[in-house]
C-alpha positions in Angstrom: 0.0 0.0 0.0 2.9 2.3 0.8 4.1 1.9 -2.8 0.7 2.9 -4.2 -0.4 -0.7 -4.9 -4.1 -1.3 -4.1 -4.7 -4.0 -1.4 -7.9 -6.0 -1.3 -8.3 -8.6 1.5 -10.4 -11.7 1.0 -12.0 -14.0 3.7 -9.8 -13.3 6.8 -9.7 -9.6 7.8 -6.7 -7.9 9.4 -6.7 -5.0 11.9 -5.2 -2.4 9.5 -6.2 0.7 7.7 -3.7 0.0 5.0 -6.1 -1.6 2.6 -8.7 -0.6 0.1 -11.4 -3.1 1.0 -12.3 -6.4 2.7 -14.6 -9.0 1.1 -15.8 -11.9 3.3 -18.3 -13.2 5.8 -19.5 -11.1 8.7 -18.6 -13.7 11.3 -20.6 -12.1 14.1 -23.7 -12.1 11.9 -23.0 -15.7 10.8 -22.8 -16.8 14.4 -26.2 -15.2 15.0 -27.6 -16.9 11.9 -26.4 -20.3 13.3 -27.8 -19.7 16.7 -31.2 -18.5 15.4 -31.4 -21.5 13.0 -30.6 -23.9 15.8 -33.4 -22.4 17.9 -35.9 -22.6 15.0 -35.0 -26.2 14.2 -34.5 -27.7 17.7 -36.4 -25.5 20.1 -35.4 -23.1 22.9 -35.0 -25.6 25.8 -31.4 -26.8 25.1 -28.1 -27.5 26.7 -25.4 -26.7 24.2 -21.7 -27.1 23.9 -19.8 -24.7 21.5 -16.9 -26.3 19.7 -14.7 -23.5 18.3 -11.4 -23.7 16.6 -8.5 -21.4 17.6 -8.8 -19.6 20.9 -8.1 -15.9 20.3 -8.5 -15.9 16.5 -10.7 -13.1 15.3 -13.1 -15.3 13.2 -13.4 -17.8 16.1 -14.1 -15.1 18.6 -16.6 -13.4 16.3 -18.6 -16.5 15.5 -18.7 -17.4 19.2 -19.9 -13.9 20.0 -22.7 -14.1 17.4 -23.9 -17.5 18.7 -24.0 -16.2 22.3 -25.8 -13.0 21.2 -28.4 -15.2 19.5 -29.0 -17.7 22.3 -29.1 -14.9 25.0 -32.6 -14.2 23.7 -33.7 -17.6 25.0 -33.8 -18.2 28.7 -34.1 -21.9 28.2 -30.8 -22.3 26.2 -27.9 -23.1 28.5 -24.2 -23.0 27.3 -22.4 -25.7 29.2 -18.9 -24.9 27.8 -16.8 -23.7 24.9 -14.2 -26.0 23.6 -11.3 -25.3 21.2 -10.1 -28.0 18.8 -7.3 -25.9 17.1 -8.8 -26.8 13.7 -7.9 -30.5 14.2 -10.7 -33.0 13.6 -9.1 -35.6 15.8 -8.9 -33.2 18.8 -12.6 -32.2 18.1 -13.6 -35.9 18.2 -11.8 -36.6 21.5 -13.2 -33.4 23.1 -16.7 -34.5 22.0 -16.3 -38.0 23.5 -15.0 -36.5 26.7 -18.0 -34.1 26.9 -20.5 -36.9 26.3 -19.0 -38.7 29.3 -18.8 -35.7 31.6 -21.9 -33.8 30.5 -24.5 -36.4 29.2 -27.2 -33.7 29.5 -25.8 -32.0 26.4 -28.4 -31.7 23.6 -26.6 -29.9 20.8 -23.0 -29.4 19.7 -22.6 -26.0 18.0 -19.5 -26.2 15.8 -17.9 -23.1 14.4 -15.8 -24.4 11.4 -15.5 -27.4 9.2 -12.8 -29.1 11.3 -14.9 -28.7 14.5 -18.0 -29.9 12.7 -16.5 -33.0 11.1 -14.5 -33.9 14.2 -17.6 -33.6 16.5 -19.6 -35.8 14.1 -16.8 -38.4 14.2 -16.7 -38.3 18.0 -20.4 -38.9 18.3 -20.3 -41.7 15.7 -17.3 -43.3 17.6 -19.3 -43.2 20.8 -22.3 -44.8 19.1 -24.6 -41.9 20.2 -25.8 -40.5 16.9 -29.5 -40.7 18.0 -28.9 -38.8 21.2 -27.0 -35.6 20.2 -27.6 -33.0 17.5 -24.9 -31.1 15.6 -25.2 -27.7 14.0 -22.1 -26.6 12.1 -20.2 -24.4 9.7 -19.1 -24.7 6.1 -19.7 -27.5 3.5 -16.9 -30.0 3.0 -17.9 -33.3 1.2 -17.8 -35.1 4.5 -20.1 -32.6 6.1 -22.6 -32.8 3.2 -22.7 -36.6 3.7 -23.3 -36.3 7.4 -26.1 -33.8 6.6 -27.7 -36.2 4.2 -27.4 -39.0 6.7 -29.0 -37.0 9.5 -25.9 -36.8 11.7 -25.6 -33.0 11.2 -28.9 -31.1 11.6 -28.0 -28.0 9.7 -25.0 -26.0 8.5 -24.2 -22.3 7.9 -22.4 -22.0 4.6 -20.3 -19.1 3.4 -20.0 -17.9 -0.2 -16.4 -18.4 -1.2 -17.2 -18.0 -4.9 -18.5 -14.5 -4.3 -15.4 -13.7 -2.2 -13.2 -14.6 -5.1 -15.3 -13.0 -7.8 -15.7 -9.7 -6.0 -12.1 -9.8 -4.8 -10.9 -9.7 -8.5 -13.6 -7.2 -9.5 -12.8 -4.8 -6.8 -9.1 -5.1 -7.3 -9.6 -4.1 -11.0 -11.8 -1.2 -9.9 -9.1 -0.1 -7.4 -6.4 -0.2 -10.1 -8.6 2.0 -12.2 -9.1 4.5 -9.4 -12.7 3.6 -8.7 -13.5 3.7 -5.0 -14.6 0.3 -3.6 -16.6 -0.6 -0.5 -14.5 -0.8 2.7 -16.4 -3.9 3.9 -18.4 -6.3 1.7 -20.3 -9.0 3.6 -20.8 -12.0 1.2 -23.4 -13.5 3.5 -24.1 -16.8 5.2 -26.9 -19.3 4.3 -28.5 -22.0 6.4 -28.4 -25.4 4.7 -30.7 -28.2 5.8 -31.7 -31.6 4.4 -34.9 -30.0 3.2 -33.3 -27.1 1.2 -29.9 -28.5 0.2 -31.0 -29.6 -3.3 -32.5 -26.2 -4.2 -30.5 -24.9 -7.3 -29.3 -21.8 -5.5 -28.0 -23.8 -2.6 -26.4 -26.4 -4.9 -24.3 -23.5 -6.2 -23.1 -22.8 -2.7 -22.4 -26.5 -1.8 -20.8 -27.4 -5.1 -19.6 -24.1 -6.8 -17.8 -25.9 -9.6 
């Protein structure tokens, strides 16, 4: 930026004024979307465990903040604990099995990225407790989609990486040409369930190719 080169940031924001614009998910809003979707689908009398990824990371903190803001509206939703898997599926699986043993009253695992979601699903499957615990998660890897189809994951909040890439290039070209671009562009987050996952607009999010 100091050399006069436009800087456009995609997906993971940084705490700096030295950029022309940021394109990505509003993670606080996405967390709220996940919390609201969980309450709509599973009710408002729940004991939940949040499975986050990297403690202190901005996107991790913001998604957790959004979930907590959402569930604070419901006096019957109790947060038992927040766990951190360091974006490692094996760690998420072990944390899940430990939580099932120590807090069997848990109803829902609220997972804040793909690693947490897949690892939690594996932990519940390893424990043979698929019928007892619900999972709501983030992102849309092939494994997550399979778990959603099979009823192991209840719903997922999916980001829009295609729009991030498309708008990133578009706004970079605009900036090169001296056109002012938005400082922040929220590419949104969509709730995907077994009921709506085959809608054409959602297929484009799940399988952008």
